[in-house]
N, C-alpha and C positions, 0 to 999 in steps of 0.2 A: 535413462531414456524417458522422454516425455511423450505420453500418448494422448492425443486429442480424442475426447470422448463425445463431443457434440456441443451444440449451443442452442439457446432459445432466446427469443426476443421477449423483453419484459414489458413492452408497451405496444399499442397498436401502430404508432408512428415508426416503429423499428429503429428507434434512436438509443435504446437501452438494451443491453444484451448480457447474458450470463453464459460464460464459456467453461466447460468442464474438461479438466485434464487430470491425468495421473502421472506421477513421477515414480518410476520403477528403478530400483537399484538391486539387480539380481544377485550380485555378490554378497549383499547384506540381507537378502530376503526381505526387502522393505518396499512397500507401496504406500505412497502418500497422495491424498487428494489435494490438488492445487487448482483452485477455480478462480475466475476473474469476473468482476462486474465492469462493463465498459459503457461509455457514453459516446455517441457519435458527435463529432465537432467538425462541421463542414464535411470534407471528404475523408477525415481521419477518425479513427477510433482511439479513445483514450481510456486507460484503465483507471478506475476510481476506487476500487476495492479489490483486495486479494484475500481469498479464503483458503487457509491451510488446515486440512483435516477439520473442517467445519468451524474453524475459529476465524472470524472476520477481523481484519486489520482495522477497519472503520469502527466497528463495534467496540474493539479493544480501546482505541483512542477515545471514543466517547465516554467509556467507563472511567478511564484515567483522568480525562479533563473534568468530568463531573465530580470525581473524588477530590481533586485539587480545589475546585470551586467551592465545594461544600465545606472543606476543612479550612481553606485559607483565603477564599474569595477570588472573584474574577480578576482583579488587578494582579494578584500573584501568578495566576496562570499566564497572563499576558507577559509579565516580567520574565517568567521562566522560558517562554517561547522566544522572546527577543534575545535572551542570553544564549539559547541554543542556536538560533540563527547566526548570531555574531560568532559563536564558536565554529560553526560550519564554514562561514565566510572566511574566517581566519585560517582554517586548515586549507581551504581552496586557494587562497592567496599565497600561502606558503608553498603549496604544491606547484602552483604556476611559476613562482619565482625560482624554485629549484629546477624546474624543467627548462628554464631559459638559460641555465648555466652550461 
């Protein structure tokens, strides 16, 4: 079960928001904080960060990227990202081809 706990705007223009939810799994006696940061884009809201039990996805990526840049340099980070995108595109193309059969 996902429980909406509320939201607050992060700026006076009300184009950035923080939404608080809880995921409850009664059979496992588990409650997890699952929060979102959103940005208004025209008439739509888009999630730009997910925070699970106070761990931000964006902060995690920043840490990982900084670590790669520090150890191997910026070109290596870009190379890894391009490789990952190519891998994802390849899987997507394979899935599309199999669904056409």
